N, C-alpha and C positions, 0 to 999 in steps of 0.2 A: 790933417785927419788920418792918414795912414801912422804918422809917427804914434799918436793917441791910440790905433787901433794893436801897434806893433806891443803896446807898452800896457794896456788892458789883456793881453792874450799872454803876455811874458808875466803878469803877476796872474793870472788864474794857473798858468802850468805851473809857478811855484807852487801857488795855494796847493794846485792837487799835490804834487809831489813831498809835500810837507803832511796834506792827509796821509799816503801813501804808507808813506815813514812811521805817523804814529800808529797807523794798522798795524803794519808790519814790527814794532817794539808791542806792541799789545801783547800780540800772540805770539810772539816771542817770549813773553812773562807767562806767560798763560800754560805756556810747555812746560817752560822749568817749572813753573809751581805746583804744574798737575804730575808731573814723572817725575822729577829731580829733588825739588824741597824749595825752601823761604823762609826769610827769615823771620825772627818772634821776639816778643818782649814780653819777662816774665811781670806775672802781675799777682802781687799780693802776696802772705805769706805759708801760703800751704804745703811748699815744699823749702820752706829753711829746713839746717841751713845749706842742703843739697843746693838747692838755687836759689838766687836771693831777691826781694825787687826787684824792678828795672834792668835786672841782668839781661842782656841781649842772644838769645841761642839761636842755633840754625838748626832747624828740620829736614830729617832727610825721610824722603816716601821713598827711595829706593827699596827701602827694605821691611817695608810693609807693603810696598804690591810684591813684590818678588817674593817673600813669605806667608803673605794673606795675615798672617796673627802676627802678633807681637811676641818677643820672647817675655815668659816670666823676668820681672827685674826691670824691661824696659821704661824709661820715662817718654811716654807720648802723650799729642795733643790730642784731644777731638773737640766734636762741636757740643756745645754745652747744651744740653736739656731744657726741654722748655720749662722743668719746673724742676731746680735744681734742687727745691730745699721742702720736697711735699710733708705734709701731714702723717703722723702714723694710721689717719683715716684716710687717706689720699692712696694708699701704697696695699697693691696686692703681694703678700709673703708667698704665696703660691706661683707668683711671676715674679720674680726681683729684676726685673728690666727697668732698664731709666725711661723715660716717655720723652717724646719727640712730637712736635706738629705734625699734622697729615697734611698742612698745605703745604704745597706744590708750589715752585719755586719756578718764575716765568726767566723766557730766556736772558731778557735784559740783568734779569737780579744774578740768576748762574754765571752771565759772562764777564760782572762786576766783580763779583765772588773771585773767578779764578784771575784774573788782572790784580786785584787789591793785594799788597805785600804782608799788609798786617791783618790779624787776624781778631776783630775784638771782642768777640760771643766764644772765643776757644778756651780749652780747661786745658791744666797739665797736670797731670798726676805719674803715678808710677804702678805699672800691671803688675799685679798679686796675685790673680785667677786666671787661669786659662778657660776652656772647655772643657767641661768633666768634671773640673776640680769642685772638692767641697769647700766652701772656706768659712770658718766659722770663728767668732771672735768673743773671747771670755779673759777672764782674770789680769787686764789690762796687755792682754797676747793673740799675734794671730796665730792661728792653727790653718794647717793645708792639709788635707787627707790625712787628718788625725794622730798630724805632727806638729811640733808647734813650729814654727816658720824664720829662719836665721834671719834678717835681717841689720848687717855689717855697716850699711848706709843712713839707721836712725841714729841719736844723740841715746846717750846711755840713758839718759831721764823719762824718752818718750814711753806713753803707753796707750796702748790703743783702747779706750774705750768706747760707749755707744751713749753718751749724750748728742749728737750730731747727726742719730737717723735711727735706725729698723733693724736694716740686712742683717743680722750678725749670726747666721746659721744658714745657709743656701748653698745650694750647686751650684757653677756657673752655667746657664744654658748653652748651649751650640751656637754658634754664630754671637757670642757677646766675652768680654772680658771684665773682670773686677780690678777696680782700682782703686787706689789711696793716696793722700798726698802724706808727705814726708814726717810734714807737721802736723801730726794728730790731732794736736787738740784745737785747731781752726779750717783744720780741712775739711771743706764740705766734698764727700766722693760718694763710692761705691755705696757706704754706710747709711746713706739717707737717700740716695738717688737711685740706686740699684746697677746694674751692669749694663759697660756700655756696649754696643751694638759696632760691629768691628766696620761698618760700612760708616762708622761716623768719625773713625779715627784719619786724621790728617797726615799724622807721621810719627818718628821718632825722634827726641833732640838729641842731638849728636855731638853740639861743639858750641864751648860758647865764646863767644868772640869779644864782647862786654862785660865789664869794667876790663884796663889792660890789662893786670895786674891778676885775675882770673882765666885768662885765655887757655881754653884747654881745649879736652875730651867732656862729655857728662858720663857720668859714671855713675 
């Protein structure tokens, strides 16, 4: 009987030790993801040819946390808007901002999000306009504060049209950024859903680690 009790106590102790180890590991993952960064996978063709479908990236949170705003030209990931492709009847041209659900996340949902490695509801785009910038799209080009924007990261044939949206002449509100995909023909971006709140930005894509022949800094 004593031997049985000893084995049961040892088993219980082992289980408790494993549970403690798992909790510590989850806390470490949460801290790393919240303050340092996380890996992500490119899904779709909206950033071709800069970033291609299925490529793996490291997204840094350090620069975003320290600087508050990303820099113009940075490639960022952010939480997808609640209505990513609104119709013209659904948008307010005088308030060119992306719409997000007001639903409050519970503690459990927040914890799961903080320890999840990959984000399935995130977008990846390039920052074009910062607060106070006047962004205008016309004649297949992007104009920033009345000057044509130099975009060396685009393929020579790429034009920026408004077939995918209606926010073609706006001033970026305080607390928001205007983003575009590099593959303008297929990208759903701020042209359609408006400017992104900075508190929805998850981080800056800084390094590509897959495929092997493409390893290097994200430009």
